[in-house]
N, C-alpha and C positions, 0 to 999 in steps of 0.2 A: 187211262194216267195223261193224256191231256185234257180231260175236260171240264178245263177252270179255263184252260186258253191263257196259259199263262205265259206270254210271248211275248216279249221287247224287242221290238227291230230298229234296229239303228241307234240304239242308243251313246249317248257321251257320256262316259262315265272317265274321271279321271285317274283313277288306279281300281286294282283286284278289290279292297275292300269294299269299296262305293259300290260296284257291280254287285258284288255278292249280298249285301245288304240291302240291295233295290229288289234283286230277286227274291231273298228269304222274307220281305215286307208284302210282295206282293203273293207270296205264298202263302203268310200267316192271314192277311187280310181276306184273302181268297178260306180262309179254314181249314185248310189242308195240313198245317202245324202249328204245333205250340207255340206259345212265347219262347221259352228253351231254345228253339230251335236253331236261331242265328248267332247268337252266343257259342253254341254248340258247334255250328258249323263254321263258323271265324277261327274258332280254338284249331278244331280238326284241320284243316286248309293250310293251318301254319304248323302244327305238327306232321301231316302226311300230305305233302301235297297234292295237287288235281291236275296238273297242267299237265299236256301233251303236244306237243309237235308230229305234223303229218307234215307229207310232201309238199302239200299247199297251201294249208292252212292250221294256226294253232287253235289249242280248245281246249278249254277246263271241265272236269266233270263233277262239280265238289256234292258230299251226301254227307251225311252224320248217321249216329245211331236210330233206330227205329222208335226209342223209347220219346222222342223228339217228333213225332208224326200222327196226326189222324187219321189221315188217309191219304193212298199212294198221288201221288203228281209225280210230273219234273215241268218244271222252269226253264225255258230256254229266254237267251238275251242274245242278239245279234248284235256287235260293238261297232257303234260308229267307226273309231280306232280300235286296234287293239290296245290292249294293255297286260303288264307285265304279270305271267304268273311263274310259279316256278314246278319241274316239271316231277311229277312222279318218280320215283326213285333216284334220281340222280341230284335234285333239287336245281338245277342248270334253269337259266331263264328262257320262258319263253313268249311270244309275243302270240296273247289267246284271242281270237276273233270271234269265237264261239264261249256261248257258257249254255251246258245242259246241266242244270240243278235237280239232284233225285232228292227227292221227298220218300220212300218205300217203309212202308209201314211191318216189312218180315223182316229180317236182316236177311236170309238167305236169297230174296230176290236181288240184292245190291250186285251180285258178282253176275247174277244174267241181265238182268240192266244193265253193266259196265259190258260184259261180252256184244250187247246188239250196237250198245253204240259206239264200241270198236268196229262190229263192222260197219257201221254207219259210216265212218269219218275215212274208213281207207276207201270205199265209194267215192271216186272222184266225182263221180256226172251228180249223185245224190248232195253231194255236198257245193258245189256249185249251184245246185238248183237253191240251197237253202239261203248260201251268197243271195240269189238273185229274185227269191220270192217276195213277192209282193204286199203280205200280209199275214196277220196271226193264221187264217184257214189253208193259208198254203202251203204255212210251214208246218203244221198240223196232218195235212196228206201227205207230204213228203215223210214224214218220221211216220205216220202210220204206214206206208207204204213198206218202210224199212222195218216193221213188224213191233216199233214204238207208238203202244196206244194206250 
């Protein structure tokens, strides 16, 4: 799911919409998603926020329906400075430093991947390693080690 290496490190983004659109555009350029993916993703983020505050760092796990996906892929963005997302469940504002954008062809695979991502973000050592990774290959290796590949 990381074969296209859609990994953007230390990206300077003014807001979540720009950040989400940037990763979605990269997934589209790779061929992993359809033209309909970005607008569907942006609307879903409004309807069902995906921010998640952790002890050390805020993240977002945006995704949308499988009908907008050509094949499984994950896009990762590490932001230079956090941007504001709404937290899933309660809508409170959080500052997200990482975006893990899911493009999954099978709807049932989303829950499994979300569980793996939650396990990853609860691992302070792995999150610290992601925050320090020098390049896309380093990020991919950490994610693969966490069972996200």
